[in-house]
C-alpha positions in Angstrom: 0.0 0.0 0.0 2.9 2.4 0.8 4.5 1.6 -2.6 1.3 2.5 -4.4 0.9 5.8 -2.5 4.6 6.6 -3.3 4.2 6.0 -7.0 1.0 8.1 -7.1 2.7 10.9 -5.4 5.6 11.0 -7.8 3.3 11.0 -10.8 1.3 13.9 -9.3 4.5 15.9 -8.7 5.5 15.4 -12.4 2.1 16.6 -13.5 2.5 19.9 -11.5 6.1 20.6 -12.6 5.8 19.6 -16.3 4.9 23.2 -17.4 8.0 24.5 -15.7 10.2 21.8 -17.3 8.5 22.3 -20.7 8.1 18.6 -21.0 5.3 16.5 -22.3 5.1 12.8 -22.2 3.6 12.7 -25.6 6.2 15.0 -27.1 9.1 13.1 -25.6 7.7 9.9 -26.8 7.1 11.3 -30.3 10.6 12.8 -30.4 12.2 9.5 -29.4 10.0 7.6 -31.9 10.9 10.0 -34.7 14.6 9.7 -34.0 14.5 6.0 -34.0 12.4 5.9 -37.2 14.9 8.3 -38.9 17.8 6.2 -37.8 16.1 3.0 -39.1 15.3 4.6 -42.4 18.8 5.8 -42.9 20.2 2.4 -41.9 17.8 0.7 -44.4 18.7 3.1 -47.2 22.4 2.6 -46.5 22.0 -1.2 -46.6 20.0 -1.1 -49.8 22.6 1.3 -51.4 25.5 -0.9 -50.4 23.7 -4.0 -51.6 22.9 -2.4 -55.0 26.4 -1.2 -55.3 27.7 -4.7 -54.6 25.4 -6.2 -57.2 26.4 -3.6 -59.7 30.1 -4.2 -59.0 29.5 -8.0 -59.4 27.7 -7.4 -62.7 30.6 -5.3 -64.0 32.9 -8.3 -63.5 30.7 -10.7 -65.4 30.9 -11.6 -69.0 27.4 -10.1 -69.6 28.7 -6.6 -68.9 31.9 -7.0 -70.9 30.7 -9.0 -73.9 31.3 -7.4 -77.3 29.9 -8.3 -80.6 33.2 -9.9 -81.6 33.1 -12.2 -78.6 29.6 -13.4 -79.5 30.7 -14.0 -83.2 33.7 -16.0 -82.2 31.7 -18.1 -79.6 29.2 -18.9 -82.4 32.1 -20.0 -84.7 33.4 -22.2 -81.9 30.0 -23.8 -81.5 29.8 -24.3 -85.3 33.2 -26.1 -85.2 32.0 -28.4 -82.5 28.7 -29.0 -84.5 30.6 -29.9 -87.7 32.9 -32.3 -85.8 30.0 -34.1 -84.1 27.2 -33.9 -86.7 29.2 -34.5 -89.9 32.3 -36.2 -88.5 34.6 -33.5 -90.1 37.9 -34.0 -88.4 36.3 -34.3 -84.9 39.7 -34.9 -83.2 40.7 -31.4 -84.4 37.5 -29.3 -84.7 36.0 -30.2 -81.3 39.2 -29.2 -79.3 39.6 -26.1 -81.5 35.9 -25.2 -81.1 36.1 -25.6 -77.3 39.2 -23.5 -77.3 37.5 -20.7 -79.3 34.8 -20.6 -76.8 37.2 -20.5 -73.9 39.3 -17.8 -75.5 36.3 -15.5 -76.0 34.6 -15.5 -72.6 34.5 -11.7 -72.0 36.7 -10.4 -69.2 36.8 -6.9 -67.6 37.8 -4.3 -70.2 41.6 -4.1 -70.5 42.2 -7.6 -69.2 43.0 -10.6 -71.4 42.2 -14.2 -70.8 44.3 -17.3 -70.5 46.5 -17.5 -73.6 47.7 -13.9 -73.3 47.7 -13.6 -69.5 51.3 -14.1 -68.2 51.5 -16.9 -65.7 48.2 -18.6 -66.5 48.0 -22.3 -67.3 46.8 -21.7 -70.9 49.7 -19.3 -71.4 52.2 -22.0 -70.4 50.4 -24.5 -72.7 50.5 -22.0 -75.5 54.3 -22.0 -75.2 54.3 -25.2 -77.2 52.6 -23.5 -80.1 54.6 -20.3 -80.0 57.9 -22.2 -79.9 56.9 -24.8 -82.5 57.1 -27.8 -80.0 53.8 -29.5 -80.7 54.0 -29.9 -84.5 57.2 -32.1 -84.5 55.5 -34.3 -81.8 52.5 -34.7 -84.0 54.7 -35.6 -86.9 56.3 -38.3 -84.7 52.8 -39.8 -84.2 51.9 -39.5 -87.9 55.1 -41.4 -88.8 54.4 -44.1 -86.3 50.9 -44.7 -87.8 51.7 -44.3 -91.5 52.3 -47.2 -93.9 54.5 -46.0 -96.8 54.1 -49.2 -98.7 52.0 -47.7 -101.4 54.6 -44.9 -102.0 57.5 -47.4 -102.0 55.6 -49.7 -104.4 54.9 -46.9 -106.9 57.4 -44.1 -106.4 56.2 -42.0 -109.4 53.1 -41.1 -107.5 55.3 -39.0 -105.3 55.2 -36.5 -108.1 51.5 -35.9 -107.4 52.3 -34.9 -103.9 54.9 -32.4 -105.2 52.5 -31.0 -107.8 49.9 -30.2 -105.2 52.4 -28.0 -103.5 51.7 -25.4 -106.2 49.0 -24.2 -103.8 51.8 -23.1 -101.3 53.6 -20.9 -103.8 50.4 -19.5 -105.3 49.2 -18.5 -101.9 52.6 -17.0 -101.1 52.4 -14.8 -104.2 48.8 -13.8 -103.4 49.8 -12.8 -99.8 52.6 -10.6 -101.2 50.1 -9.0 -103.6 47.7 -8.2 -100.7 50.5 -6.4 -98.8 51.9 -8.9 -96.4 55.7 -8.8 -96.0 57.9 -11.7 -97.0 58.0 -13.7 -93.7 54.2 -13.2 -93.2 53.5 -14.2 -96.8 55.7 -17.3 -96.4 53.8 -18.4 -93.3 50.4 -17.8 -95.0 51.5 -19.7 -98.1 51.9 -23.0 -96.3 48.1 -23.1 -95.8 48.1 -24.3 -99.4 49.7 -27.5 -98.3 46.6 -28.3 -96.2 48.8 -29.4 -93.2 47.9 -27.9 -89.9 51.0 -28.9 -87.9 53.3 -27.6 -90.7 51.3 -24.3 -90.8 51.7 -23.8 -87.1 55.4 -24.7 -87.2 56.1 -22.2 -89.9 54.0 -19.4 -88.6 55.6 -19.8 -85.1 58.9 -19.1 -86.8 58.0 -16.4 -89.3 54.7 -14.7 -88.2 54.9 -14.8 -84.4 54.6 -11.1 -83.5 58.2 -11.1 -82.2 60.6 -11.1 -85.1 62.0 -7.7 -86.2 62.4 -7.0 -89.9 65.5 -5.1 -91.3 63.4 -1.9 -91.6 62.6 -2.1 -87.8 59.0 -3.2 -88.1 57.7 -6.2 -86.2 56.0 -9.0 -88.0 52.4 -9.6 -87.1 51.2 -12.5 -84.9 49.3 -14.6 -87.4 49.6 -18.0 -85.8 45.9 -18.1 -84.8 44.4 -17.2 -88.2 46.8 -19.4 -90.1 46.3 -22.4 -87.9 42.5 -22.1 -87.9 42.4 -21.6 -91.6 44.6 -24.7 -92.2 42.7 -26.9 -89.9 39.3 -25.6 -91.2 40.1 -26.5 -94.8 41.6 -29.8 -93.8 38.2 -30.6 -92.1 36.3 -29.4 -95.2 38.1 -31.8 -97.6 34.9 -33.8 -98.2 33.1 -30.6 -99.1 35.7 -28.8 -101.2 37.4 -31.5 -103.2 34.6 -33.5 -104.9 33.2 -30.7 -107.1 36.8 -29.9 -108.3 37.4 -33.6 -109.1 34.2 -33.9 -111.1 34.9 -30.6 -112.9 38.4 -31.6 -114.0 38.0 -35.3 -114.8 35.8 -37.0 -117.3 33.7 -40.1 -116.7 36.1 -42.2 -118.7 39.1 -41.0 -116.6 37.3 -41.7 -113.3 36.7 -45.3 -114.5 40.4 -46.0 -115.0 41.5 -49.0 -112.9 45.0 -49.1 -111.7 46.9 -52.4 -111.3 47.3 -53.5 -107.7 50.5 -52.2 -106.1 53.3 -54.8 -105.7 54.1 -56.3 -102.4 56.7 -54.4 -100.4 59.1 -56.4 -98.2 59.7 -55.6 -94.5 63.3 -54.8 -95.4 62.2 -52.1 -97.8 59.9 -50.6 -95.2 62.8 -50.4 -92.7 65.2 -48.9 -95.2 62.8 -46.3 -96.5 62.6 -44.0 -93.4 66.4 -43.8 -93.2 66.9 -43.1 -96.9 64.0 -40.7 -97.0 65.2 -38.8 -94.0 68.7 -38.3 -95.5 67.3 -37.3 -98.9 64.6 -34.9 -97.8 66.6 -33.2 -95.0 69.7 -32.7 -97.3 67.3 -31.0 -99.7 65.6 -28.9 -97.0 67.6 -28.9 -93.7 65.3 -26.4 -92.1 62.5 -29.0 -92.3 64.5 -31.3 -90.0 62.3 -30.9 -86.9 59.3 -32.1 -88.9 60.8 -34.6 -91.3 63.2 -36.0 -88.7 60.4 -36.8 -86.3 58.2 -38.1 -89.2 60.7 -40.7 -90.3 61.9 -41.5 -86.8 58.3 -42.4 -85.9 58.0 -44.5 -89.0 61.3 -46.3 -88.1 59.9 -47.1 -84.7 56.9 -48.7 -86.4 58.7 -50.7 -89.0 61.8 -51.8 -87.1 59.9 -54.5 -85.4 61.8 -53.9 -82.2 60.2 -50.8 -80.7 56.5 -51.6 -80.9 55.9 -50.1 -77.4 57.5 -46.8 -78.4 55.6 -46.8 -81.7 52.3 -47.5 -80.0 52.9 -44.7 -77.5 53.8 -42.2 -80.3 50.7 -43.1 -82.4 48.2 -43.2 -79.6 48.8 -41.6 -76.2 51.4 -39.0 -77.2 49.7 -37.8 -80.4 46.3 -37.7 -78.6 47.7 -35.6 -75.7 49.5 -33.2 -78.1 46.4 -32.9 -80.3 44.3 -31.9 -77.3 46.8 -29.3 -76.1 47.3 -27.9 -79.6 43.6 -27.7 -80.5 42.5 -26.0 -77.3 45.4 -23.5 -77.2 45.2 -22.6 -80.9 41.4 -22.1 -80.5 41.8 -20.1 -77.3 44.3 -17.8 -79.1 41.4 -16.5 -81.4 40.2 -13.7 -79.1 37.9 -11.4 -80.9 39.9 -8.2 -80.6 43.0 -10.1 -82.0 41.4 -12.5 -84.4 38.6 -10.5 -86.1 40.7 -8.3 -88.3 41.1 -7.6 -92.0 44.3 -9.7 -92.0 42.4 -12.8 -90.7 39.7 -12.4 -93.4 42.4 -12.1 -96.1 44.1 -15.2 -94.8 40.9 -17.2 -94.9 40.2 -16.1 -98.4 43.7 -17.0 -99.5 43.4 -20.3 -97.8 40.3 -21.3 -99.7 41.9 -20.3 -103.0 45.1 -22.1 -102.2 43.3 -25.3 -101.3 41.4 -25.2 -104.6 44.7 -24.6 -106.5 46.5 -27.4 -104.7 43.7 -29.8 -105.5 43.7 -28.7 -109.2 47.5 -29.0 -109.3 47.4 -32.7 -108.3 44.5 -33.5 -110.6 46.0 -31.8 -113.7 49.4 -33.2 -113.1 47.9 -36.7 -113.0 46.3 -36.1 -116.3 49.6 -34.8 -117.7 51.4 -38.0 -116.5 48.9 -40.1 -118.3 50.1 -38.6 -121.6 53.3 -40.6 -121.1 51.9 -43.8 -119.6 50.5 -46.7 -121.5 48.0 -49.5 -120.8 47.5 -50.5 -117.2 50.3 -48.2 -116.1 47.9 -45.2 -116.5 46.8 -43.7 -113.2 43.3 -42.6 -112.3 43.5 -38.8 -112.2 41.3 -38.7 -109.1 44.2 -39.7 -106.9 46.0 -36.5 -107.9 43.6 -34.7 -105.5 45.1 -36.6 -102.6 48.4 -34.8 -103.2 47.4 -32.3 -100.5 48.6 -33.5 -97.1 45.3 -33.9 -95.3 46.0 -37.5 -94.3 44.1 -39.7 -94.6 40.9 -37.8 -95.3 41.9 -36.7 -98.8 42.7 -40.3 -99.8 39.3 -41.4 -98.4 37.5 -38.7 -100.4 39.3 -39.9 -103.5 38.3 -43.5 -102.8 34.6 -42.5 -102.2 34.5 -40.6 -105.5 36.1 -43.5 -107.3 33.4 -45.8 -105.9 30.7 -43.5 -107.2 32.0 -43.9 -110.7 32.7 -47.7 -110.4 31.6 -49.5 -107.2 34.4 -52.1 -107.8 37.2 -49.6 -108.2 39.2 -49.4 -105.0 41.5 -46.4 -105.0 42.3 -46.0 -101.3 45.8 -47.7 -101.3 46.7 -45.9 -104.6 45.6 -42.5 -103.2 47.6 -43.0 -100.0 50.8 -42.7 -102.0 50.3 -39.1 -103.1 48.7 -38.3 -99.8 51.7 -39.2 -97.7 53.9 -37.7 -100.4 52.0 -34.5 -99.8 52.9 -34.6 -96.1 56.6 -34.9 -97.0 56.2 -32.2 -99.8 54.6 -29.6 -97.5 57.3 -30.1 -94.9 60.0 -29.7 -97.5 58.2 -26.5 -98.8 58.0 -25.2 -95.3 61.7 -25.8 -94.8 62.6 -24.0 -98.1 60.5 -21.0 -97.1 62.0 -20.9 -93.6 65.5 -21.0 -94.9 64.8 -18.0 -97.2 63.0 -15.8 -94.7 64.1 -16.7 -91.2 
């Protein structure tokens, strides 16, 4: 009871003195409430502002904010490469890794930054070292040598001339590049696209058109490795599309029906001797091609010696598969839009298409020319001249398919393999000659 009276007395006292103090319970409460509300509103606005700022900053670092039209174009090209490899089986071992690399290389980064290939210290930059320094192509040639049977060429050496004739595409492209304004080393690197050999194109461009070499006039050569490699591999993959119309245009029905006599049997001793003799002859003619031809014939010696089957098996399976993956992805990733989509790249692709046509025509027409001097069953089916380009073994398969269309019982595959492997040798020799002149 005393506590109640005490509380009532205190409240009464406050009522009487509130005018003097200028206080009001309602005003005090309102002031406090307003202050708390203001603080809450300010805090809420600050939180929302910071959250929005964080979201905006996050967005600025995404590919959506930094994507340019060129990136989208290149990503679409990468998807097309993958589609062609899967849907139409156009060199899937090449086009799928390259297509994936193109996509990887064109994921947009913050403006001013570069991805993987060109970023010092990145994994892709280290892997790309094998392209820039020309390490991967000789390793691929090692694998090619270990999986190639030169029997058809040994059995009919005159077919090597068809592989040489197809190299006219290399020198025609070289002249075309000079005409379009490229300097001598750049034109030499572009010219090798005419050989339809991707590893050789990469090897030569890494030496002549690498963006590092300085010309006598003080200018630096352009870095054309990406466009040259993509052009070479693209046209290799499109052999089944490009070559058949040219074959039909330049050969008659009668010529396509020519049956060649079966090649003679080649002894194992001949197969073992061939890589040694071929290595000496070709590299003495073109010493600069030694990294490619040396590995090609070394790989073939591993295959034919009969004593190194384990090494040959590793070279033609695991090693070449690993190198193909690394080469395809890194070459594809080097095609960043701001570097790849240029006037030079378009010119290189145009020259590549023309050179491939000229190379195919050169082989076909030279086969027809040879028939002027051959009699009876020594005549050759001109279709195999198209296999003189070094797209092994696709070009030989295309020749075989076209021969079967004309005559379902005319088997040209083994005959076509002779100029096909000769084309590999010929393109490497041509690359060595160009390199010795312009390096």
